[in-house]
N, C-alpha and C positions, 0 to 999 in steps of 0.2 A: 860595405861589402856585398857583392853580387851573390844570388843563391848558386849554389854548386850543383852542377849537372852530374848525372852518372848513367852510364849506359846499363840498362836493366837485362838488354839481351844483346849478344854480339855474334856475328858469324864471322871466323876468320880462315880465309883460304879453303872454303868448303867445296870439296870434290865430292861427287856421288856417281857411282857407275852401278848400273843394274846388272844382275847376274848373266845376261846376255851379251854384256860388253858395251851397252848404250850408254852414253855420258849424258846423264840428265842435269848435273850441275858442275860448271867448271869455273873454278876459283872465285866463288862468291866472297865477297867482303861487304859487310854494312853492319852498323849498329842503330839502335833504338833507344833514345833518351827517355829515362823515367818519366812518366806523364804525358807523352805525346800520343798523337794519333797519326799512324803511318800507313799509306796505302801502296800496296805492291800491284802493280798492272803489266799486263803482258798478254800475248795471244795464247789460244790453247796449245798446252804442249811446252809452254816456255819454261816450266820448272817451279811455277810457284806452289803448288801443292807438295810436291816432293820437298822444296825448302822448308815449308811449314812443319813437315813430320820430322825434321831434325830438331825443332825447337823444345821439345820436352822429351826427346830421346826414343820417339817411336822407330825412326831411322837413325842408324849410325853413318857417319860420313866415311867416304872411302879414304879421304884425306882432310886434314882441318880439324877445326875445333868450335863448339858452341860455348859460350860464356853465358851465365845465368847471374845477375846480379855481381858481375865482375868476377865470377868463380867458374872455372872450367867444369863443363858438364862430364861427369863420369858416368859409366854404364852398368854399375852394380846396382843391385835391387834397391837399396836403401837410397842411394843417389838419384835414381829414376822416381821413386816415391815422392821424394823431397821436391824434384823439378816439377812433377807432373801436379803439385799442389800450388807450386808458384805460377806455372804456365798451362793455362786451360786452351784446348783447341776445340773449336767449333767446326765440324765438318760441313762440306758444302751440301751434302744430303743428309738432313736431320734424321731420315729413317735409318741411317747406320749407327745413330748415336742413342735412339730411344728404343728400349728393348722391354720395359717393365709393363705389367698390365694396367697400371694407372699411372697419372701424372705425378702424384706424390711420391710414388715408390720409386719412380724414375730420378726425380730430384734428391731423394733420400739416400739413394745409391752410395754416392762419393762418401759424404759425412759418416754414414754407418759404417763403411770399410775403415775409416779413421779411427774408429772406436769410440765416436760420440755416443752419448747417452740418448734414450728415446726422446727425452725431453727437449735436449738440446737440437735434436733432429728435427722434431716437430716445429721448434722456432726458426731453425735454419731453412726449411722448406717454405714457411709462410713468408718470411722474408725475402727469399729469393724469388718466388713468384710474385711478390708485390713490386719488386723492383722492375719486373719485365711486363706488369699489367695483366697478369694471369690469375689473379685471385679468384677463387670460385671454381677452378678447373681441376682442383685436387684429385677427385674421383674419375675423372674422364679417361678414356683410353686413348693414349697418344695417337694410335693409327686412325681415330675419328676426327682429328684434329685437320684445320686447312694448313696450308704450307707455311703460311706466316706465324700461325700459333705454334706449329712444330719446331720453327726456328727459335720462337721465345723460350719454349720450353727447353731446347738443347742449351741455350744462354743460361737459363736458371739452373740447370744441371752443373755448369761450370761454376756459376756464382756461388753455389752451394759450398764449393771446396775453398772459397775466399782467395782466389788468386791475386796475383800482383799483375799479371799481364794476360790479356785474352788475344788468341790468335783466331782469326775467323776466315774460313776459306769460302769465298764468294757468298757473304751473308745475304745479299739480295737476288741471288739466282732463283729465278722461277716464281718472283714475286711482282705483282702489279706495281705501277708506279707508286701509289699511296702506301702500299705494304713496304716498299723498298725504302721510302722516305722515313717511315716510322720505325724499321729496324735501325738505320743509321742515327735517328735521333735517339734512339734508345742508347746506342753505343756512345753517342757524344755525351749523353747524361751520366753513363757510367764512367766515362774518362773525367768528367767533372769531379766525380765522387773520389778520384785518385787511380782508377785501373787504367794501366796502359793499354793502348788498343792497337793492334796490327791486323789490316785485312787485306785480302786480295779481291780485286773487282774488275768487271769489264764496265761497270756503270760511271764512265768518266764524267758524267754531268753532276754527280754527288761529290765527286772527288775534291773539288776546290772549295766546297761548303764545309766539310768537315775534317780534312787531313791537313796537317802542317806539314808533312814531307811526303814526297811521292817518289817511288822507285820504280824504274822500268826494267822488266827482265825479258830477254829475249835469247832463245837457244841456249838456255842454262847460264846465260852470263847477264850481269848488270850492266846496261848500256847507258843509263842515265839516272841521276838522282838529284834532288833539291826540292825547293817549294813547288806547288802547283804551278806558278807563274813562270819559274825559271824553266821547268820541265816542258810544259806545254809550248814554251816559246820555241823549242828545237822541233820544227816542224818535220824535218827529215827523220829524226829519229822516231817521231811518233808515227808517222806513216810507214816507216820500214819496219816498225813492230806490230803493223796490222791493227793500229789503234787510230783514234780520231780525235780532234779538239772537242771539246765541250760545246754544245749548240752555240752559246753565246760567243765563245772564241772563235768559232767557225763563222759566224755572221760577221765578227768584227774583221777577220781575214777578208771575207769577200769584200766587205766595205771598203777596206783599206786599199785592196789590189784593184777592184774594178770601178770604184767611185772615189778614189783617193780622199775618203772620208777622214782617215787618219784617227779612228777611234783608239784610245790609249796610247801612252807614251812609250815608256820601256817594254810593257808587257801587254798582250791582248787581255782585255777584261774576260773573266771565265765564270761570272756570276751575273745575274741580274742587277744586283745592288752594286757591283763594280762598274758595269756598263753604264747605269744611271748616273753614278757619281762621274765618270768620264765625260759623258753628254753634258751634264750641267756644266763641268768646268770648261769645256770645249766652248760652251756658248755663254759662259759667265753669268749664268742663272744662279 
């Protein structure tokens, strides 16, 4: 028998209208399978952040429903507390999330509010900081940290709640390439430990390396979803959504069109390893 897959989070017919009448989300439908890494991409103003804030009840949809572990999200206090333990959101700007005088107090805030003992909280803080490679920063003021360090502490604060799923809004925003790669490697490692990861990102070069599924949102509507190879093969959708191909895919596109090199068969290669494989196959090396 094959393993049973289940949707850990699902959006059904989600519409969201701001008080001024602006429609931010228009009939959004998609689901995330437990254990996956899913990337949501789209231009600024497409609705990514607004959608994310629905996943643990910060926003209530104008129409439609959110399901967590196949159970419809309710908006009473008890249900929201339960949802926010399962679904942790890391905001694009970590300064919106970090508020305590020291790192350890910040990471301890969630489990203390859940009624954990001081001994338990001490262990939770230690383990959470260890997972994000920030041991030794316990007494540091968060506002003295670098952008990448702040991101890690914000992630540690969510990990301290022992979530099943982590939602991260532009986790690589404002980071240099090395810092961005380190954050995504961290998320990849957390995923291997069993946490389902959903990110929004503009960093299309890193998406094919880490994501199993890619969802394109534009003007509050999902316009394409599938594997990174399937989505990036739809050049018209990518360009009309103010996105671009990963650099390797763009190189393959140029080689195919201008030099008739025909790199890749069904899909353009999107990573260096894929391009290397295709070149070796092409020349029977």
